[in-house]
C-alpha positions as CSV (number, residue, x, y, z in Angstrom):
1,M,10.8,13.7,6.0
2,P,10.7,11.3,3.0
3,E,8.5,8.2,3.1
4,Y,9.7,4.7,2.1
5,F,7.9,1.5,1.4
6,A,9.3,-1.9,2.3
7,E,7.5,-5.1,1.1
8,Q,7.6,-8.6,2.6
9,Y,5.6,-11.5,1.3
10,F,3.4,-13.6,3.5
11,S,0.9,-16.3,2.7
12,R,-2.6,-15.0,2.4
13,T,-3.5,-17.0,5.5
14,D,-0.6,-15.8,7.6
15,A,-2.0,-12.6,9.1
16,A,-0.4,-13.6,12.5
17,G,3.0,-13.7,10.8
18,A,2.4,-10.3,9.2
19,R,1.2,-8.9,12.6
20,S,4.3,-10.2,14.4
21,A,6.6,-8.7,11.7
22,A,4.8,-5.3,12.1
23,V,5.4,-5.4,15.9
24,A,9.1,-6.3,15.4
25,A,9.5,-3.6,12.7
26,R,8.0,-1.0,15.0
27,H,10.3,-2.0,17.9
28,A,13.4,-1.9,15.7
29,A,12.5,1.5,14.3
30,E,11.9,2.9,17.8
31,Q,15.2,1.5,19.1
32,L,17.1,3.0,16.1
33,A,15.4,6.4,16.7
34,R,16.5,6.3,20.4
35,E,20.0,5.7,19.1
36,G,19.8,8.7,16.9
37,T,18.8,7.3,13.5
38,E,16.0,9.3,11.9
39,V,13.6,6.5,11.1
40,K,9.9,5.8,12.1
41,L,7.5,3.1,11.1
42,V,4.4,5.0,10.2
43,R,2.2,2.0,9.6
44,S,2.0,-1.5,8.2
45,V,-0.7,-2.9,5.9
46,F,-1.2,-6.6,5.1
47,V,-2.8,-7.2,1.7
48,P,-3.8,-10.9,1.8
49,E,-4.9,-11.0,-1.9
50,D,-1.4,-10.0,-2.9
51,E,0.4,-12.0,-0.2
52,T,2.2,-8.8,0.8
53,C,2.8,-6.8,3.9
54,I,3.8,-3.2,3.2
55,F,5.7,-1.3,5.9
56,I,5.6,2.5,5.5
57,Y,8.5,4.4,7.0
58,E,9.5,8.0,7.4
59,A,13.3,8.2,7.3
60,D,16.2,10.4,6.4
61,S,17.5,7.8,3.9
62,L,16.9,4.5,2.2
63,D,19.9,3.1,4.2
64,S,18.1,3.9,7.5
65,V,15.1,1.9,6.4
66,R,17.3,-1.0,5.4
67,V,19.0,-1.0,8.8
68,A,15.6,-0.8,10.5
69,A,14.2,-3.7,8.4
70,E,17.3,-5.8,9.1
71,R,17.2,-5.1,12.8
72,G,13.4,-6.1,12.8
73,A,14.4,-9.3,11.1
74,L,12.2,-8.4,8.1
75,A,12.7,-10.4,4.9
76,C,11.9,-7.5,2.6
77,E,11.8,-8.2,-1.1
78,H,11.8,-4.6,-2.0
79,I,12.4,-1.2,-0.4
80,A,11.9,2.1,-2.3
81,R,11.3,5.8,-1.7
82,A,7.7,6.8,-2.1
83,P,7.0,9.7,-4.5
84,A,6.3,13.0,-2.7
85,E,2.6,13.8,-2.3
86,S,3.0,16.6,-4.7
87,D,4.2,14.2,-7.3
88,H,1.0,12.1,-7.5
89,K,-2.5,12.2,-6.1
90,P,-4.0,8.7,-6.3
91,G,-7.6,8.4,-7.3
92,P,-10.1,6.3,-5.3
93,D,-9.7,3.3,-7.6
94,E,-5.9,3.1,-6.9
95,Y,-6.3,2.2,-3.2
96,S,-6.0,-1.5,-2.3
97,R,-8.2,-3.2,0.2
98,G,-5.4,-3.9,2.7
99,V,-5.7,-4.7,6.4
100,P,-4.0,-2.2,8.7
101,L,-1.6,-3.7,11.2
102,P,-0.4,-2.4,14.6
């Protein structure tokens, strides 16, 4: 199933807000999945230096991710499909020092 990234901005000092958003995003995706929408929140990563929380979804479509984000009350600035793993293999210097969230 394709992966998608959704980004929401948080102050670098608002780890609690990012954590709450991650919990809400997970619950919304789980609820939609129970209703038959193919969407799953894989993980969330808060990157304080960039004031960004990245939500990584597996879903059947971009629209499914948008619905999940809206239902989770996320204020996403950007949602995009991730390139397939075969499209690009990042090197070690391409990884950010983010903080995984629940």
